[in-house]
PAPALUM-139807 format. One record per residue (C-alpha): chain; residue number from 0; residue in one letter; x, y, z. Coordinates in steps of 0.001 Angstrom, whole numbers, plus 500000, padded with zeros to 6 digits. Example, Ala and Ser with C-alpha at 12.3 -4.5 7.8 and 13.67 -1.06 7.14 Angstrom:
2
['A',0,'A',[512300,495500,507800]] ['A',1,'S',[513670,498940,507140]] 
// end
This chain:
542
['A',0,'M',[264506,453461,430812]] ['A',1,'G',[266680,451259,433066]] ['A',2,'G',[267502,448636,430406]] ['A',3,'R',[269258,448851,427074]] ['A',4,'L',[267084,448146,424066]] ['A',5,'E',[268442,445547,421629]] ['A',6,'H',[268590,446560,418007]] ['A',7,'P',[265888,444692,416022]] ['A',8,'K',[268396,443688,413359]] ['A',9,'S',[270747,442202,415993]] ['A',10,'A',[267929,440118,417513]] ['A',11,'M',[266927,438858,414077]] ['A',12,'T',[270546,437926,413292]] ['A',13,'Q',[270880,435920,416510]] ['A',14,'S',[267597,434146,415825]] ['A',15,'F',[268746,433351,412285]] ['A',16,'A',[272022,431976,413648]] ['A',17,'R',[270217,429739,416118]] ['A',18,'V',[268153,428286,413274]] ['A',19,'R',[270969,427959,410762]] ['A',20,'V',[273698,426446,412950]] ['A',21,'P',[271926,423067,413424]] ['A',22,'H',[271228,422946,409699]] ['A',23,'V',[274902,423489,408917]] ['A',24,'I',[275926,420794,411393]] ['A',25,'V',[273403,418347,409950]] ['A',26,'A',[274558,419065,406399]] ['A',27,'L',[278200,418544,407396]] ['A',28,'L',[277497,415282,409222]] ['A',29,'L',[275413,413912,406353]] ['A',30,'A',[278038,414940,403796]] ['A',31,'L',[280745,413102,405739]] ['A',32,'G',[278412,410127,406095]] ['A',33,'A',[277828,410113,402334]] ['A',34,'V',[281584,410052,401702]] ['A',35,'A',[282024,407160,404146]] ['A',36,'F',[279122,405320,402525]] ['A',37,'A',[280613,405814,399060]] ['A',38,'L',[283700,403881,400192]] ['A',39,'H',[281513,400781,400452]] ['A',40,'F',[281207,400658,396657]] ['A',41,'L',[284966,400460,396063]] ['A',42,'H',[286633,397134,395216]] ['A',43,'L',[283480,395045,395607]] ['A',44,'R',[285195,391950,394185]] ['A',45,'A',[287895,392125,396854]] ['A',46,'D',[288320,389616,399665]] ['A',47,'F',[286714,390071,403019]] ['A',48,'P',[289652,391951,404648]] ['A',49,'N',[292338,389434,405491]] ['A',50,'H',[293804,389434,409008]] ['A',51,'S',[290900,391490,410315]] ['A',52,'P',[289649,391030,413903]] ['A',53,'W',[286576,389170,412597]] ['A',54,'N',[287146,385554,411619]] ['A',55,'D',[283858,384452,410103]] ['A',56,'W',[283595,381444,407802]] ['A',57,'A',[280623,383016,406065]] ['A',58,'K',[283145,384664,403750]] ['A',59,'Y',[283831,381241,402209]] ['A',60,'T',[280254,380067,401692]] ['A',61,'D',[277265,382221,402654]] ['A',62,'E',[277120,384625,399723]] ['A',63,'G',[276547,381682,397414]] ['A',64,'W',[274462,379499,399711]] ['A',65,'Y',[271749,382015,400513]] ['A',66,'G',[271504,383342,396983]] ['A',67,'D',[271725,379893,395402]] ['A',68,'A',[268107,379793,394267]] ['A',69,'A',[268599,382922,392148]] ['A',70,'I',[272018,381774,390933]] ['A',71,'R',[270722,378355,389871]] ['A',72,'Y',[267607,379770,388259]] ['A',73,'Y',[269624,381793,385761]] ['A',74,'L',[272530,379374,385335]] ['A',75,'R',[270635,376065,385312]] ['A',76,'G',[267003,376934,384729]] ['A',77,'T',[265910,375611,388136]] ['A',78,'W',[266046,377224,391566]] ['A',79,'R',[266282,373981,393540]] ['A',80,'L',[268524,370924,393282]] ['A',81,'P',[266832,367940,394962]] ['A',82,'G',[269075,366421,397606]] ['A',83,'D',[271512,369338,397693]] ['A',84,'F',[271525,372258,400133]] ['A',85,'N',[268444,374404,399352]] ['A',86,'P',[268157,377113,402044]] ['A',87,'A',[265843,379216,399867]] ['A',88,'V',[262981,376873,400745]] ['A',89,'A',[262982,378303,404279]] ['A',90,'L',[264562,381680,403458]] ['A',91,'P',[263057,382840,400145]] ['A',92,'V',[263162,386637,400425]] ['A',93,'W',[266836,387403,399725]] ['A',94,'P',[267140,385071,396690]] ['A',95,'L',[263944,386589,395285]] ['A',96,'V',[265453,390066,395584]] ['A',97,'E',[268665,388847,393953]] ['A',98,'A',[266672,387154,391191]] ['A',99,'V',[265097,390479,390250]] ['A',100,'L',[268543,392068,390102]] ['A',101,'F',[270123,389228,388116]] ['A',102,'R',[267351,389588,385540]] ['A',103,'F',[269022,392850,384481]] ['A',104,'T',[272683,392400,385473]] ['A',105,'G',[273295,388695,385061]] ['A',106,'V',[274667,386510,387833]] ['A',107,'G',[277807,387852,389467]] ['A',108,'I',[279458,388668,392768]] ['A',109,'L',[279753,392349,391830]] ['A',110,'A',[276003,392760,391328]] ['A',111,'A',[275151,390807,394489]] ['A',112,'R',[277481,392847,396674]] ['A',113,'A',[276408,396134,395123]] ['A',114,'L',[272840,395172,396004]] ['A',115,'T',[273835,394645,399635]] ['A',116,'V',[275572,398021,399756]] ['A',117,'C',[272405,399632,398398]] ['A',118,'V',[270452,397865,401140]] ['A',119,'F',[272863,399397,403645]] ['A',120,'G',[272235,402797,402084]] ['A',121,'C',[268546,402256,402812]] ['A',122,'V',[269508,401284,406378]] ['A',123,'L',[271269,404642,406766]] ['A',124,'C',[268260,406555,405462]] ['A',125,'S',[265857,404579,407612]] ['A',126,'S',[268066,405076,410682]] ['A',127,'F',[268070,408824,410112]] ['A',128,'F',[264288,409043,409958]] ['A',129,'F',[263831,406623,412847]] ['A',130,'L',[265969,408709,415213]] ['A',131,'R',[264047,411830,414213]] ['A',132,'L',[260857,410351,415657]] ['A',133,'R',[259605,412385,418602]] ['A',134,'A',[259931,411213,422197]] ['A',135,'E',[256789,411874,424249]] ['A',136,'R',[255538,415362,423342]] ['A',137,'R',[258776,417336,423429]] ['A',138,'D',[259468,419684,420541]] ['A',139,'D',[263187,419028,419996]] ['A',140,'R',[263202,418401,416279]] ['A',141,'S',[266417,420270,415487]] ['A',142,'M',[268359,418380,418171]] ['A',143,'R',[266874,415072,417055]] ['A',144,'T',[267953,415801,413498]] ['A',145,'V',[271522,416586,414571]] ['A',146,'F',[271861,413342,416523]] ['A',147,'A',[270207,411355,413727]] ['A',148,'A',[272760,412735,411269]] ['A',149,'A',[275545,411856,413712]] ['A',150,'A',[274231,408285,413834]] ['A',151,'V',[274399,408061,410038]] ['A',152,'L',[278046,409135,410130]] ['A',153,'V',[278986,406656,412877]] ['A',154,'L',[277247,403791,411055]] ['A',155,'A',[278854,404647,407720]] ['A',156,'A',[282326,404996,409259]] ['A',157,'S',[282233,401750,411260]] ['A',158,'P',[284782,399202,409972]] ['A',159,'F',[282764,396310,411400]] ['A',160,'I',[279642,397402,409557]] ['A',161,'Y',[281740,398172,406464]] ['A',162,'V',[283067,394632,406055]] ['A',163,'F',[279748,392854,406610]] ['A',164,'T',[277509,395175,404584]] ['A',165,'R',[279741,394552,401551]] ['A',166,'M',[278934,390834,401649]] ['A',167,'A',[275846,389435,399932]] ['A',168,'I',[274503,387909,403153]] ['A',169,'L',[271127,387995,404891]] ['A',170,'E',[271806,390259,407853]] ['A',171,'P',[271767,393706,406127]] ['A',172,'L',[268300,393087,404672]] ['A',173,'L',[267055,391859,408060]] ['A',174,'V',[268295,395079,409694]] ['A',175,'L',[266533,397206,407079]] ['A',176,'M',[263229,395388,407497]] ['A',177,'M',[263473,395665,411275]] ['A',178,'L',[263902,399433,411031]] ['A',179,'L',[260938,399681,408673]] ['A',180,'S',[258838,397504,411000]] ['A',181,'L',[259558,399743,413984]] ['A',182,'Q',[258691,402860,411993]] ['A',183,'A',[255460,401292,410749]] ['A',184,'A',[254615,400305,414330]] ['A',185,'Y',[255327,403873,415492]] ['A',186,'A',[253122,405224,412708]] ['A',187,'T',[250043,403510,414144]] ['A',188,'R',[249884,406259,416803]] ['A',189,'L',[249608,408864,414043]] ['A',190,'A',[246609,407214,412391]] ['A',191,'Q',[243571,409464,411971]] ['A',192,'S',[241028,406639,411879]] ['A',193,'A',[240567,403025,412904]] ['A',194,'W',[240924,401929,409282]] ['A',195,'Q',[244216,403746,408916]] ['A',196,'R',[245457,402223,412173]] ['A',197,'A',[244465,398779,410902]] ['A',198,'A',[246343,399387,407653]] ['A',199,'Y',[249525,400283,409543]] ['A',200,'A',[249129,397200,411754]] ['A',201,'A',[248687,395014,408669]] ['A',202,'G',[251799,396597,407177]] ['A',203,'V',[253741,395641,410288]] ['A',204,'G',[252486,392071,409868]] ['A',205,'L',[253659,392031,406258]] ['A',206,'L',[257120,393294,407244]] ['A',207,'I',[257398,390725,410037]] ['A',208,'S',[256556,387968,407550]] ['A',209,'L',[259255,389236,405191]] ['A',210,'M',[261729,389376,408084]] ['A',211,'I',[261043,385742,408975]] ['A',212,'G',[261386,384830,405295]] ['A',213,'T',[264719,386622,405227]] ['A',214,'K',[266157,385000,408345]] ['A',215,'T',[264113,382910,410758]] ['A',216,'T',[266025,384316,413742]] ['A',217,'A',[263885,387423,413225]] ['A',218,'V',[261481,385920,415765]] ['A',219,'F',[263897,387108,418472]] ['A',220,'L',[263233,390689,417341]] ['A',221,'L',[259474,390488,417804]] ['A',222,'P',[259469,391793,421420]] ['A',223,'A',[260850,395134,420218]] ['A',224,'I',[258123,395437,417585]] ['A',225,'A',[255447,394348,420057]] ['A',226,'Y',[256608,397014,422505]] ['A',227,'M',[256433,399733,419858]] ['A',228,'L',[252923,398638,418864]] ['A',229,'A',[251772,398610,422497]] ['A',230,'D',[253262,402030,423160]] ['A',231,'S',[251654,403387,420004]] ['A',232,'A',[248328,402039,421271]] ['A',233,'G',[248797,404073,424444]] ['A',234,'W',[248897,400846,426469]] ['A',235,'R',[245094,400662,426175]] ['A',236,'L',[244120,397012,426376]] ['A',237,'R',[241371,396983,423764]] ['A',238,'R',[243429,398868,421186]] ['A',239,'M',[246473,396688,421910]] ['A',240,'L',[244459,393507,421407]] ['A',241,'R',[242947,394819,418180]] ['A',242,'T',[246375,395753,416820]] ['A',243,'A',[247870,392424,417896]] ['A',244,'A',[245032,390539,416224]] ['A',245,'I',[245534,392346,412914]] ['A',246,'T',[249331,392116,412923]] ['A',247,'G',[249395,388534,414154]] ['A',248,'G',[246653,387548,411745]] ['A',249,'V',[248602,388829,408743]] ['A',250,'V',[251731,386983,409904]] ['A',251,'A',[249766,383778,410502]] ['A',252,'V',[248054,383917,407108]] ['A',253,'L',[251206,384713,405115]] ['A',254,'C',[253594,382351,406910]] ['A',255,'G',[250951,379637,407215]] ['A',256,'S',[250063,379832,403530]] ['A',257,'Y',[253709,379657,402547]] ['A',258,'F',[254250,376619,404761]] ['A',259,'L',[251253,374850,403214]] ['A',260,'V',[252691,375518,399755]] ['A',261,'L',[255982,373940,400861]] ['A',262,'V',[254180,370851,402102]] ['A',263,'H',[252072,370623,398944]] ['A',264,'R',[255122,370917,396669]] ['A',265,'G',[257112,368350,398662]] ['A',266,'Y',[259723,370777,399982]] ['A',267,'L',[259192,370063,403673]] ['A',268,'G',[262409,368021,403867]] ['A',269,'D',[264490,370983,402680]] ['A',270,'F',[262683,373249,405140]] ['A',271,'R',[263391,370982,408096]] ['A',272,'Y',[266970,370364,407027]] ['A',273,'L',[267933,374013,407394]] ['A',274,'F',[267100,373863,411094]] ['A',275,'T',[268696,370448,411543]] ['A',276,'A',[271920,371665,409948]] ['A',277,'N',[272060,374615,412345]] ['A',278,'A',[271286,372601,415479]] ['A',279,'Y',[274863,371471,416121]] ['A',280,'T',[275401,374132,418774]] ['A',281,'G',[273315,375339,421662]] ['A',282,'I',[273524,376615,425201]] ['A',283,'T',[273465,374034,427996]] ['A',284,'R',[273157,374226,431751]] ['A',285,'S',[276870,373577,432198]] ['A',286,'T',[277897,376243,429664]] ['A',287,'F',[275249,378843,430546]] ['A',288,'F',[277413,381436,432297]] ['A',289,'K',[280360,380961,429949]] ['A',290,'T',[278133,381344,426889]] ['A',291,'V',[276355,384435,428214]] ['A',292,'G',[279706,385977,429113]] ['A',293,'E',[281120,385315,425649]] ['A',294,'T',[277984,386711,424028]] ['A',295,'L',[278436,389978,425912]] ['A',296,'T',[282214,390282,425571]] ['A',297,'D',[282198,389413,421860]] ['A',298,'G',[279998,392450,421388]] ['A',299,'M',[283262,394398,421397]] ['A',300,'W',[283594,393252,417784]] ['A',301,'T',[281000,395864,416870]] ['A',302,'G',[283172,398762,418059]] ['A',303,'S',[285762,399194,420786]] ['A',304,'L',[284242,402584,421643]] ['A',305,'T',[280630,402413,420498]] ['A',306,'Y',[279856,399155,422316]] ['A',307,'P',[280909,400277,425828]] ['A',308,'L',[279393,403725,425246]] ['A',309,'A',[276076,402113,424337]] ['A',310,'G',[276328,400118,427555]] ['A',311,'L',[276956,403355,429433]] ['A',312,'M',[273782,404818,427950]] ['A',313,'L',[271830,401836,429259]] ['A',314,'V',[273281,402434,432729]] ['A',315,'L',[272356,406130,432562]] ['A',316,'A',[268850,405135,431500]] ['A',317,'C',[268561,403088,434683]] ['A',318,'V',[269571,406179,436671]] ['A',319,'R',[267074,408307,434734]] ['A',320,'P',[264015,406027,434310]] ['A',321,'R',[262250,408695,432257]] ['A',322,'V',[264441,407684,429311]] ['A',323,'W',[262542,404399,429089]] ['A',324,'R',[259398,406372,428239]] ['A',325,'D',[261012,407090,424901]] ['A',326,'P',[259692,404270,422672]] ['A',327,'V',[262575,404681,420236]] ['A',328,'F',[265209,404147,422937]] ['A',329,'T',[263365,401244,424558]] ['A',330,'S',[262634,399443,421299]] ['A',331,'L',[266301,399711,420301]] ['A',332,'A',[267330,398220,423646]] ['A',333,'L',[264848,395357,423196]] ['A',334,'W',[266094,394815,419640]] ['A',335,'A',[269709,394420,420769]] ['A',336,'A',[268768,392312,423797]] ['A',337,'G',[266523,390054,421722]] ['A',338,'Y',[269162,389219,419153]] ['A',339,'M',[271865,388738,421760]] ['A',340,'T',[269488,386260,423389]] ['A',341,'F',[269451,384335,420115]] ['A',342,'M',[273244,384329,419954]] ['A',343,'A',[273508,383047,423523]] ['A',344,'Y',[270841,380408,422848]] ['A',345,'H',[272592,379311,419648]] ['A',346,'A',[275989,379415,421409]] ['A',347,'N',[277781,380047,418136]] ['A',348,'M',[278985,383629,418217]] ['A',349,'Q',[279816,384348,414598]] ['A',350,'P',[280833,387980,413974]] ['A',351,'R',[278237,388443,411221]] ['A',352,'Y',[275420,387820,413710]] ['A',353,'Y',[276529,390924,415581]] ['A',354,'L',[275712,393113,412575]] ['A',355,'V',[272068,392815,413625]] ['A',356,'V',[273128,394148,417045]] ['A',357,'A',[275684,396735,415915]] ['A',358,'V',[273149,398972,414169]] ['A',359,'P',[270643,399298,417053]] ['A',360,'L',[273484,399836,419535]] ['A',361,'V',[274822,402787,417539]] ['A',362,'L',[271312,404213,417279]] ['A',363,'L',[270749,403626,421000]] ['A',364,'L',[274021,405405,421759]] ['A',365,'L',[273021,408502,419811]] ['A',366,'R',[269459,408462,421115]] ['A',367,'G',[270824,408251,424645]] ['A',368,'A',[273191,411116,423885]] ['A',369,'L',[270163,413163,422816]] ['A',370,'H',[268622,412649,426246]] ['A',371,'V',[271904,413576,427952]] ['A',372,'A',[271998,416782,425905]] ['A',373,'E',[268482,417604,427100]] ['A',374,'W',[269448,417113,430757]] ['A',375,'N',[272500,419362,430534]] ['A',376,'P',[272849,422155,427950]] ['A',377,'V',[276650,421913,428239]] ['A',378,'A',[276661,418208,427305]] ['A',379,'P',[276892,418768,423517]] ['A',380,'L',[280259,420455,424062]] ['A',381,'A',[281548,417209,425578]] ['A',382,'L',[279734,414944,423121]] ['A',383,'A',[281200,416666,420050]] ['A',384,'P',[284853,415681,420713]] ['A',385,'L',[283697,412184,421681]] ['A',386,'L',[281955,411886,418310]] ['A',387,'L',[285121,413054,416567]] ['A',388,'L',[287146,410440,418453]] ['A',389,'V',[284772,407608,417531]] ['A',390,'V',[284522,408591,413870]] ['A',391,'G',[288247,409283,413634]] ['A',392,'L',[289371,405937,415035]] ['A',393,'E',[286786,403822,413254]] ['A',394,'G',[286918,405775,410020]] ['A',395,'H',[290697,405339,409869]] ['A',396,'Q',[290363,401547,409929]] ['A',397,'T',[287573,401619,407351]] ['A',398,'L',[289681,403802,405069]] ['A',399,'N',[292594,401410,405514]] ['A',400,'F',[290412,398497,404379]] ['A',401,'A',[289226,400495,401359]] ['A',402,'R',[292765,401504,400362]] ['A',403,'H',[294325,398029,400579]] ['A',404,'P',[292058,395505,398850]] ['A',405,'E',[293181,391956,398119]] ['A',406,'Y',[291706,389660,395486]] ['A',407,'T',[293017,386213,396434]] ['A',408,'Y',[289589,384518,396435]] ['A',409,'Q',[288467,386081,393158]] ['A',410,'V',[291769,385245,391443]] ['A',411,'A',[291586,381642,392650]] ['A',412,'A',[287989,381339,391419]] ['A',413,'V',[288873,382642,387946]] ['A',414,'R',[291810,380242,387684]] ['A',415,'I',[289619,377326,388712]] ['A',416,'E',[287122,378357,386037]] ['A',417,'R',[289871,378319,383390]] ['A',418,'I',[290993,374836,384434]] ['A',419,'V',[287448,373478,384276]] ['A',420,'E',[286558,375098,380957]] ['A',421,'A',[289814,373906,379394]] ['A',422,'E',[288280,370402,379271]] ['A',423,'P',[284898,370783,377549]] ['A',424,'A',[284396,367001,377305]] ['A',425,'H',[284653,366583,381072]] ['A',426,'S',[281801,367400,383460]] ['A',427,'H',[282009,371011,384592]] ['A',428,'T',[280080,370426,387820]] ['A',429,'V',[282185,371334,390856]] ['A',430,'L',[281792,369605,394218]] ['A',431,'S',[282832,371920,397053]] ['A',432,'I',[281642,373486,400275]] ['A',433,'S',[282420,376789,398521]] ['A',434,'G',[280787,375643,395302]] ['A',435,'S',[277924,378133,395510]] ['A',436,'N',[280396,380986,395906]] ['A',437,'L',[282282,379716,392863]] ['A',438,'S',[278995,379640,390933]] ['A',439,'L',[278296,383235,391934]] ['A',440,'M',[281794,384388,390968]] ['A',441,'T',[282310,382385,387770]] ['A',442,'G',[279056,380739,386644]] ['A',443,'L',[280372,377190,387111]] ['A',444,'P',[277649,374716,388150]] ['A',445,'S',[278229,373225,391581]] ['A',446,'I',[276887,371089,394398]] ['A',447,'C',[277780,371218,398091]] ['A',448,'D',[280020,368537,399586]] ['A',449,'D',[278934,369158,403169]] ['A',450,'F',[275220,369991,403443]] ['A',451,'G',[272288,368372,401697]] ['A',452,'T',[269231,366222,402345]] ['A',453,'M',[270835,363296,400498]] ['A',454,'D',[273930,361423,401623]] ['A',455,'L',[277073,362611,399874]] ['A',456,'E',[277409,359357,397902]] ['A',457,'D',[273857,359764,396616]] ['A',458,'R',[274492,363385,395652]] ['A',459,'I',[277631,362364,393790]] ['A',460,'A',[275685,359637,391987]] ['A',461,'A',[272864,362027,391104]] ['A',462,'Y',[274918,364932,389794]] ['A',463,'R',[278238,363268,388817]] ['A',464,'P',[280662,366124,389436]] ['A',465,'G',[283810,366321,387350]] ['A',466,'W',[285839,368400,389795]] ['A',467,'F',[286372,368599,393519]] ['A',468,'V',[287645,371761,395228]] ['A',469,'S',[288671,371461,398864]] ['A',470,'W',[290269,373775,401383]] ['A',471,'N',[293758,372730,402580]] ['A',472,'Y',[293031,368973,402715]] ['A',473,'V',[290400,366365,401914]] ['A',474,'E',[288332,365276,404894]] ['A',475,'D',[288030,361548,405527]] ['A',476,'D',[284285,361311,404822]] ['A',477,'K',[284683,363186,401534]] ['A',478,'M',[287548,360953,400454]] ['A',479,'A',[285589,357820,401356]] ['A',480,'A',[282583,358918,399290]] ['A',481,'L',[284612,360074,396290]] ['A',482,'S',[287190,357287,396145]] ['A',483,'R',[284422,354731,395782]] ['A',484,'F',[283625,356039,392299]] ['A',485,'Y',[286504,358272,391253]] ['A',486,'T',[290226,358568,391028]] ['A',487,'L',[291241,361961,392419]] ['A',488,'T',[293992,363745,390524]] ['A',489,'R',[295396,366881,392126]] ['A',490,'V',[295780,369393,389308]] ['A',491,'A',[296243,372793,390985]] ['A',492,'E',[296255,374736,394212]] ['A',493,'F',[295714,378429,394835]] ['A',494,'P',[296344,380473,397995]] ['A',495,'A',[293190,382323,399039]] ['A',496,'M',[292041,384182,402149]] ['A',497,'D',[293724,384108,405551]] ['A',498,'D',[292246,381481,407863]] ['A',499,'P',[294901,378867,408793]] ['A',500,'D',[292346,376098,408189]] ['A',501,'R',[291116,377574,404914]] ['A',502,'N',[293800,379418,403009]] ['A',503,'L',[294570,377033,400146]] ['A',504,'M',[292087,375984,397454]] ['A',505,'I',[293043,372574,396047]] ['A',506,'V',[291562,371453,392728]] ['A',507,'Y',[291072,367749,391977]] ['A',508,'R',[289941,366271,388704]] ['A',509,'L',[287471,363435,389217]] ['A',510,'D',[287920,360538,386790]] ['A',511,'A',[285408,357719,387055]] ['A',512,'K',[286965,354374,387908]] ['A',513,'E',[286729,351790,385183]] ['A',514,'G',[283597,349748,385600]] ['A',515,'M',[282429,351921,388511]] ['A',516,'K',[279554,354120,387412]] ['A',517,'P',[278182,356306,390240]] ['A',518,'K',[274821,354893,391280]] ['A',519,'R',[272466,355994,394010]] ['A',520,'K',[271948,353639,396910]] ['A',521,'R',[268277,354550,396816]] ['A',522,'P',[266112,356471,394335]] ['A',523,'G',[265339,360039,395223]] ['A',524,'A',[266706,363088,393468]] ['A',525,'R',[266549,363035,389710]] ['A',526,'L',[269465,364401,387767]] ['A',527,'L',[268614,367870,386567]] ['A',528,'P',[269893,369221,383253]] ['A',529,'M',[273257,370866,383816]] ['A',530,'A',[272732,373715,381383]] ['A',531,'F',[273226,377337,382097]] ['A',532,'T',[272735,380424,380016]] ['A',533,'Y',[274948,383443,379631]] ['A',534,'P',[273615,386708,378234]] ['A',535,'Q',[274686,385881,374662]] ['A',536,'N',[275092,382123,374480]] ['A',537,'S',[274098,378847,376058]] ['A',538,'V',[276594,376273,377262]] ['A',539,'T',[275612,372693,377986]] ['A',540,'I',[277630,370740,380510]] ['A',541,'R',[278181,367145,379528]] 
// end
């Protein structure tokens, strides 16, 4: 009789409120994330934002280079040009995906970039489900769902992620496959039988093979996957060895078989060249501390707030070692550390590389915040305004990029196309370091003036370009190779992009010198037919 009885209806209402409030928060966060994600589809032909904090030369070349096999297949009827730059030999996955798309859409920058944005949409979905995975045996599903939804919003609002997931480059697909690999590795602990566990392990091996075929630097992410597999095996030696044998066996069979096919088809030179071309930088003993320092400080590119906050979560995890028992948190930390190790080793800190780090750091930040909320029930009250601050500041910059597109590169490409097509009797093949991008944007056939397994003079002799497009000036080695066979006539120039070294596209007509027919110094690449097909008609380049 000493206590006051609570009305049954009041108790039920409070219980209903406790259940519904997280659902409302999750719905709101996901709705805002969907709006931020939708911004990625706007103005897909626009330039990489000019005068942004991220100066990456990939915006001039990489969208064409790494999709070249698909571009050439539909425009020329062949996926490989002997002697030219053929990265698809070592990195076949992304051009295969683009080839499937181009079968229905035709070749174009709009389709390629829309594909990348869709890949990022899959990254958001995969991130949401990954952060909802349970830590240890705690039943905190509603809290995990709230923080997973918050992660989706932060990722979608990030201006750094916005600019690089709108480019048709390799990194977004690598991030997606890494997330899927970690989830497949986690799923092995849920297997009901040895056969099911083996199937999951084989699936992880398949995903790892696809990751390596997307970007070979994926090998630096393997420690994170190995940790998740070991944790899922309960750190039992026999089960760990069995899982490692299955996963490693699948990787060895798939990658080994592919390599043997390359050797059999005579593509080993192209395969090796990709690594040779990227070996111009590297960490040394004398630059070790400087390089490591730059690798860490350049991480601020990923977010002026999210990057230090993720670092703070790592510090808190050291204070609370129990956090490291969470396989999701630990695998994310190993993911970020592994790829930053690659960047330090390569000693060429390009902003786009940090996309592979930006995603796990955001997820690590929100997973760490989940643990903080479990330690202190009052913590969510402090974390909510912090989330608003992060999303507000980063979302404002993303919105600014979306509202102020520029089209200098696209306009220049279209004008170059008009100049070339105005002379049907002259070779339409363009020689340029940005030639593959021009092919993607306009359909003009091209060869690269910088990279290739043949010397530039031999490439010129093999493919006989009719036009040369340079940025700002003609380099001495290019002029030496071209002037031997051609007279260069400057016919146009177009301002494009913002880099002081690459902000003017100069178009030269190449006219063969009288009595000087381009001839290879040594036999090698045969001249492929320069024909390409549009949806309704076929055009042959003379």
